[in-house]
Structure formats: C-alpha cells, structure tokens
C-alpha positions in Angstrom: -4.8 -7.4 -2.8 -8.5 -7.7 -3.0 -10.3 -4.7 -1.8 -13.6 -2.8 -2.1 -13.6 1.0 -1.8 -16.8 2.5 -0.4 -17.7 6.1 -0.4 -20.5 6.5 2.2 -23.6 8.5 1.6 -23.5 12.2 1.8 -26.0 14.2 3.8 -28.9 15.7 1.8 -29.9 15.2 -1.8 -28.5 12.7 -4.2 -27.8 15.7 -6.5 -25.0 16.6 -4.1 -23.2 13.3 -4.6 -19.9 12.9 -6.4 -20.6 11.9 -10.0 -17.1 10.5 -11.1 -13.9 9.7 -9.3 -10.9 7.4 -9.4 -8.9 5.8 -6.6 -5.1 6.1 -6.8 -2.7 4.1 -4.7 0.9 4.8 -3.7 3.3 1.9 -4.4 7.1 2.3 -4.1 6.7 6.1 -4.1 4.6 6.3 -7.3 0.9 7.1 -7.5 -1.1 4.9 -9.9 -4.7 4.5 -10.7 -6.4 1.5 -9.1 -10.0 2.0 -10.3 -12.5 4.5 -11.7 -16.1 5.2 -11.2 -18.0 7.3 -13.9 -21.6 8.5 -14.0 -22.1 7.5 -10.4 -25.6 7.4 -9.0 -25.0 4.9 -6.2 -25.1 6.0 -2.6 -22.7 4.8 -1.3 -20.5 4.3 -4.3 -18.6 1.0 -4.4 -15.5 0.2 -6.5 -13.9 -3.3 -6.7 -10.1 -2.8 -6.4 -9.2 -6.5 -6.9 -6.8 -5.6 -9.7 -4.9 -3.2 -7.5 -1.1 -3.8 -7.2 0.5 -5.3 -4.1 2.5 -3.2 -1.6 0.1 -0.3 -1.4 1.3 2.3 1.1 -1.5 4.9 0.8 -4.7 5.5 -1.1 -6.4 8.8 -2.3 -9.5 9.9 -4.2 -9.3 12.1 -7.3 -12.6 13.7 -8.2 -13.1 14.0 -12.0 -16.7 15.1 -11.8 -17.9 16.5 -8.5 -21.5 17.4 -7.7 -23.4 18.7 -10.7 -25.3 21.1 -8.4 -22.4 23.2 -7.1 -19.2 21.6 -8.4 -18.1 20.5 -4.9 -17.1 17.0 -3.7 -18.7 15.9 -0.4 -17.1 12.8 1.0 -17.4 12.0 4.7 -14.9 9.1 4.6 -13.3 6.5 2.4 -13.2 2.9 3.5 -11.0 0.3 2.0 -11.4 -3.3 2.9 -9.2 -6.1 1.7 -6.5 -8.6 2.3 -3.2 -9.6 0.8 
C-alpha cells in the first residue's frame, strides 16, 4: 500500500496545531504503527505511509504531543489516499 496521510489545517493559530502524532493501522486484528510525525509545524501535516503493511482494515491517530498552548488535539479530519 502506498498512502499519504493528511491532517488538514485547524482553525485559528498555528500554536493550536498538533505537534506530534503517529498513525496506527489495524491488520488481522492487531494495531501497529505505520508512521510517526514529531515536532510538526506543517499545516496540514503530511505523512508518507508507503511502508505500511498490506491488508489494512482501519487507521487511527495517536497524539503523542498535542497543542502546546492548551494540551488539546484539534483535528477536523484525517484523509488517507493510496492504492494496493
């Protein structure tokens, strides 16, 4: 699977954006990490998931460092584009 995960911009200041996160995927009933973003300043954030395993059933975000302003994670949507 080749995919790019995009976290669209949040409303308001860049200081409200998520600083670090990882994308996990569910394959055969087991969650595993597919990619990590640290010290994010991009808006939107993009993550190349070309190394993700085949047979993905679901994807989720795990926030490891939310907004430095108020410790919240503001994500409007997560988009994953790709092909098998």
